[in-house]
Structure formats: structure tokens, C-alpha cells
C-alpha positions in Angstrom: 30.8 -13.4 14.9 27.8 -11.9 13.3 27.4 -12.6 9.5 28.5 -9.8 7.2 25.7 -7.5 6.1 25.2 -7.1 2.3 25.7 -3.8 0.6 22.8 -1.8 -0.8 23.8 -2.9 -4.4 23.9 -6.5 -3.4 20.5 -6.3 -1.7 19.0 -4.5 -4.7 20.3 -7.3 -7.0 18.9 -10.0 -4.7 15.5 -8.2 -4.6 15.5 -7.9 -8.4 16.3 -11.6 -8.7 13.5 -12.4 -6.3 11.1 -10.2 -8.2 11.9 -12.0 -11.5 11.5 -15.4 -9.9 8.2 -14.5 -8.3 6.9 -13.0 -11.5 7.7 -16.2 -13.3 6.0 -18.2 -10.5 3.0 -15.8 -10.8 2.6 -16.6 -14.5 2.7 -20.3 -13.6 0.3 -20.4 -10.6 -3.3 -21.1 -11.3 -6.4 -22.5 -9.6 -5.5 -26.0 -10.9 -1.9 -25.9 -9.7 1.4 -24.9 -11.2 2.3 -25.3 -14.8 4.9 -23.8 -17.2 2.8 -24.8 -20.3 1.8 -21.3 -21.0 1.0 -21.9 -24.7 -1.9 -24.1 -23.6 -3.5 -21.3 -21.6 -2.0 -18.2 -23.1 -5.2 -16.1 -22.8 -5.4 -16.9 -19.2 -1.7 -16.1 -18.6 -1.9 -12.9 -20.6 -5.2 -11.5 -19.3 -5.3 -12.7 -15.7 -2.1 -14.0 -14.3 0.3 -11.5 -15.8 -1.6 -8.3 -14.8 -2.3 -9.7 -11.4 1.3 -10.5 -10.7 2.6 -7.2 -12.1 -0.1 -5.2 -10.3 0.6 -7.0 -7.0 4.3 -6.1 -7.2 3.6 -2.5 -8.1 1.1 -2.0 -5.3 3.5 -3.5 -2.8 6.2 -1.2 -4.1 4.0 1.8 -3.6 3.1 0.7 -0.1 6.8 0.1 0.7 7.7 3.5 -0.6 4.9 5.2 1.3 5.9 3.3 4.5 9.5 4.4 4.2 8.4 8.0 3.7 6.1 7.9 6.7 8.8 6.5 9.0 11.4 9.0 7.8 9.0 11.9 8.0 7.7 11.2 11.5 11.0 9.7 12.7 9.0 6.8 14.0 9.7 3.1 13.0 6.0 2.3 13.7 4.6 4.7 11.2 2.7 3.2 8.3 1.1 4.5 5.1 -2.4 4.5 6.6 -1.4 6.9 9.4 -3.1 10.1 8.1 -6.6 8.9 7.5 -6.1 7.4 4.0 -7.4 4.0 4.9 -10.6 5.3 6.6 -11.2 7.7 3.7 -10.8 5.0 1.1 -13.2 2.7 3.1 -15.8 5.5 3.3 -15.5 6.1 -0.5 -16.0 2.4 -1.2 -19.0 2.2 1.2 -20.7 5.2 -0.4 -20.3 3.8 -3.9 -21.5 0.4 -2.8 -24.6 1.9 -1.1 -25.3 4.1 -4.2 -24.9 1.1 -6.4 -27.3 -0.9 -4.4 -29.9 1.8 -4.7 -29.3 2.3 -8.4 -29.7 -1.4 -9.1 -33.3 -1.2 -8.2 -34.0 1.6 -10.7 -31.7 1.2 -13.7 -31.2 -2.5 -13.7 -28.6 -4.8 -12.1 -26.4 -5.2 -15.2 -26.0 -1.4 -15.7 -25.6 -0.8 -12.0 -22.9 -3.5 -11.7 -20.9 -1.9 -14.6 -21.1 1.5 -12.9 -20.2 0.0 -9.6 -17.0 -1.6 -10.9 -16.0 1.6 -12.6 -16.6 3.7 -9.5 -15.0 1.6 -6.8 -11.4 2.3 -7.8 -12.0 6.0 -8.2 -13.9 6.3 -5.0 -11.2 4.5 -3.0 -8.5 6.7 -4.5 -10.5 9.9 -4.0 -11.4 8.8 -0.4 -7.8 8.1 0.5 -6.7 11.5 -0.8 -9.7 13.2 0.8 -8.8 11.6 4.2 -5.3 13.0 4.1 -6.5 16.4 2.8 -8.9 16.6 5.8 -6.1 15.7 8.2 -3.9 18.4 6.7 -6.8 20.9 7.0 -7.4 20.1 10.6 -3.7 20.2 11.5 -3.2 23.5 9.7 -0.7 22.1 7.2 2.3 19.7 7.7 4.4 22.0 9.8 3.8 20.3 13.1 4.2 16.5 12.9 2.6 15.7 16.3 -0.5 17.7 15.4 -0.6 15.9 12.0 -0.5 12.5 13.7 -3.2 13.4 16.2 -5.4 14.8 13.5 -4.8 11.6 11.5 -6.1 9.5 14.3 -9.2 11.8 14.7 -10.0 11.7 11.0 -9.6 7.9 10.9 -12.1 7.5 13.8 -14.5 10.1 12.3 -14.6 8.6 8.8 -14.8 5.1 10.2 -17.9 6.1 12.2 -19.5 7.7 9.1 -18.8 4.4 7.2 -20.7 2.5 9.9 -23.6 4.9 9.7 -23.8 4.4 6.0 -23.8 0.6 6.5 -26.7 0.9 8.9 -28.7 2.6 6.2 -27.5 0.2 3.4 -26.5 -3.1 5.0 -26.0 -4.7 1.6 -22.8 -2.8 1.2 -21.2 -4.6 4.2 -20.0 -7.6 2.1 -18.3 -5.4 -0.5 -16.6 -3.4 2.3 -15.3 -6.6 3.8 -13.8 -7.7 0.5 -12.1 -4.3 0.3 -10.8 -4.4 3.9 -9.4 -7.9 3.5 -7.5 -6.9 0.4 -7.4 -8.7 -2.9 -5.4 -8.7 -6.1 -7.9 -10.8 -8.0 -9.5 -7.8 -9.8 -6.3 -6.3 -11.2 -6.2 -5.8 -14.9 -3.8 -4.1 -17.4 -5.6 -0.7 -16.8 -4.9 -0.9 -13.1 -1.3 -2.0 -13.8 -0.8 1.1 -16.0 -2.1 3.4 -13.2 0.1 1.8 -10.6 3.2 2.0 -12.8 2.5 5.6 -13.7 2.1 6.6 -10.0 5.3 4.7 -9.0 7.2 6.4 -11.9 6.1 9.8 -10.7 6.4 9.3 -6.9 9.7 7.5 -6.6 12.0 10.0 -8.4 10.4 12.9 -6.5 10.9 11.1 -3.2 14.5 10.4 -4.1 15.1 14.1 -4.9 13.9 15.2 -1.4 15.5 12.2 0.4 18.3 14.4 1.7 15.7 16.4 3.7 14.8 13.2 5.5 18.5 12.7 6.3 18.6 16.2 7.7 15.5 15.5 9.8 17.3 12.7 11.6 19.5 15.4 13.2 16.5 17.2 14.5 14.2 19.9 13.3 16.5 22.7 14.4 19.5 21.2 12.7 17.6 20.6 9.5 16.3 24.2 9.5 19.9 25.5 10.1 21.0 23.4 7.0 18.5 25.4 4.9 15.8 22.7 4.6 12.3 24.3 4.1 10.6 22.0 6.6 7.0 23.0 6.0 7.3 22.7 2.2 9.2 19.4 2.3 6.8 17.9 4.8 3.8 18.9 2.7 5.4 17.4 -0.4 6.3 14.2 1.4 2.8 13.8 2.8 1.4 14.4 -0.7 3.6 11.7 -2.1 2.7 9.3 0.7 -1.0 10.0 0.0 -0.7 9.6 -3.7 1.2 6.3 -3.4 -1.1 4.9 -0.7 -4.3 6.0 -2.5 -3.2 4.4 -5.8 -2.3 1.1 -4.1 -5.5 1.0 -1.9 -7.7 1.8 -4.9 -6.5 -1.2 -6.8 -5.9 -3.9 -4.2 -7.8 -2.7 -1.1 -6.3 -2.4 2.4 -3.1 -4.6 2.5 -1.8 -4.7 6.1 1.8 -4.5 7.3 3.6 -4.4 3.9 4.2 -0.6 4.2 5.2 -1.0 7.8 7.5 -4.1 7.5 9.3 -3.4 4.2 11.5 -0.5 5.6 12.2 -2.6 8.7 13.5 -5.4 6.7 15.7 -3.1 4.6 17.2 -1.5 7.8 17.9 -4.9 9.3 19.9 -5.8 6.2 21.8 -2.6 5.3 22.6 0.8 6.8 22.0 3.4 4.2 20.8 7.0 3.8 17.2 7.7 3.0 17.6 7.8 -0.7 18.7 4.1 -1.1 16.3 3.2 1.8 13.3 4.5 -0.2 14.3 2.6 -3.3 15.0 -0.6 -1.5 11.8 -0.3 0.5 9.9 -0.1 -2.7 11.6 -3.2 -4.0 11.0 -5.0 -0.8 7.4 -4.1 -0.6 6.9 -5.4 -4.2 8.5 -8.7 -3.3 6.5 -9.0 -0.1 3.1 -8.4 -1.7 3.9 -10.6 -4.7 5.0 -13.4 -2.5 1.9 -13.0 -0.4 -0.3 -13.1 -3.5 1.3 -16.3 -4.6 0.8 -17.9 -1.2 -2.8 -16.7 -1.1 -3.4 -18.3 -4.5 -1.7 -21.6 -3.6 -2.2 -22.5 0.0 -5.8 -23.8 -0.3 -6.1 -23.9 -4.1 -8.5 -23.9 -6.0 -9.8 -21.5 -3.4 -8.0 -18.3 -2.4 -7.1 -16.7 0.8 -7.5 -12.9 1.1 -4.0 -11.6 0.6 -4.5 -8.8 3.1 -5.3 -11.3 5.8 -2.2 -13.3 5.0 0.1 -10.3 5.1 -1.5 -9.2 8.4 -0.8 -12.6 10.0 2.8 -12.8 8.7 3.6 -9.2 9.4 2.2 -9.4 12.9 4.2 -12.5 13.7 7.4 -10.7 12.4 6.8 -7.7 14.6 6.1 -9.9 17.6 9.4 -11.7 16.9 11.2 -8.3 16.8 9.6 -7.3 20.0 10.6 -10.5 21.7 14.2 -10.2 20.5 14.4 -6.6 21.6 13.3 -7.6 25.1 15.9 -10.3 25.1 
């Protein structure tokens, strides 16, 4: 007999407990090992470990939410938050700022250029992610036709990726910075970044929950959803905008984190059967737990050195999907 599946409430409580435990572990994990003696290193805990742990959870929650929106919107369990050109756009924005920073360093001084570079990377990644999605919407003529939107997203991703490579040919010094961004890291998170992530999550999640019934209607098909009075074009545009906002905010702060947005909704659906409203909220909780757990592992596996958290999530997420594929074939 198969084990009983938990209810959505039970799963939410388990995820909340896991979040609390992982946040506590995040405050205790350092380059020299684990310690609960916070008073002896209070400045380190307050200024580095706490914002890093909180920011990792918030970024994961945004990616989980964006992944659930993408899979519901396109009715495809393989859809992920980077589907519509946001990743390529963010990468291009980062490369342009890095190239400009390298050129400025020779004329205004390395210290000033470094400060401007750090201030501009987050904004460039965010603007690039939103710009990539906006270009996809422009080419697709809006969000009314999901298949056209997907195809245009692929084209935009390839196009912006090619432009990034051309910029790197002109300014090869930007390559290392781009690699750090592509691998993903939570090491640069501060309280300002945590505030931005929290504000975006507080804005995006309630709006997504308000329109979640439209995703439930889309499960029945476009014709049925339209007959139920769902304004498909407007709802799709709103959901794409929320997905772009959540993805852009997360990518701007932690870089490209692979598989969290794709795997989080899968894990929720394997545990519970719920409508899209609870699915969105539970996917956000699951994404936060996944990225925070990955960040802790990245800090601890080869301490005092760190693994790129994006590489770790890619390996574990890929293994999970391969396991699902093997089971489905069986």
C-alpha cells in the first residue's frame, strides 16, 4: 500500500519548520565550521550570515513561484523561469556592465570603477532580465499565443547570448565576471538585497494567488477557460509580467541558479494534489528551502572554500529529473 500523502497544510508546516531549521543552521555555518556561539562573532553573524541565509531563501522562493507560474501558464511541467529570455537578458546586462567597468577602470581609477561596477551589476541584471522578456513579448505580439511566446523566447535567448559573446570578444576581461554570474552565488547578498527580494515577493505572491483560478481554468483548455469568462490575453500578460519580475529580482541578486524553479513545483505535486493557489504558495516555500539548503551545502562541503551554489543545484536537480525519467519509463 502506498504511504498516505500529506495535506497542503501539513506540507506547509513541514516546509516552515525546515525553513526555520535551515535559517538557524545558516547563522551557525561559517568558513571555520559550525558554531552556535554567536555572541563571539556577532558582527559576522549579523552582517554576513544572516542576510546571506535570508536572501538565499527569498531568492529560492521567487524562483519557485516563477517556476510554478511558468508551468501553469504554458501547461508544461518542463517550463522554468528562464524560458522567455530572462536569463540571456540578465547575462547580457552583466557583460555590458563588466565591459564598461573594465574600460572605466583605466580612466577614472580602479577604486571608483569597482564601486560603480558593484552598484551597477544588480541593476543591469534586473533590467536585462526584464528587457529579455519584454523583447520576447514584442516579437510574439503579446502573450495571447503561448506557442509563439515560447518560440520567441528561444529566439531571444539565442540572440542575446550571441550578443554577449560578441561583447566578450571585444572585452575578454569580462569573461570571469560573467562566469561567476552564470555559476550563481549567494556570497554577495546584503541587507539591501534582502529588502529588495522581500519586497518583490510580497508584491508578486499575493497577485499570483489572486489570478490562480485562471490557471485552474486553463487546465480545462483555452476554449473552456474563455467560456468561463477568463480574459486570457490579459491574464497571460499579467502572469508573464509576474514571472519576469520574480525571476529578474532573484537573478539580479544571486545570478543564474539552475533547476530550483523547475524542480520546486514538481516536488510539491508529488507530495500533494492541490489547485494552483496552494501550489504557487507551496512552490515558493519549497524553492526557498531548496536554495537555502543548497547554499548551506555549498558553504560546508569543502569548507573553508565554497562551491558555486548554482553548480550544486544543477547537479542535484539534474539527478532528480533523471531519476523521475527512469521511474516513468519503469
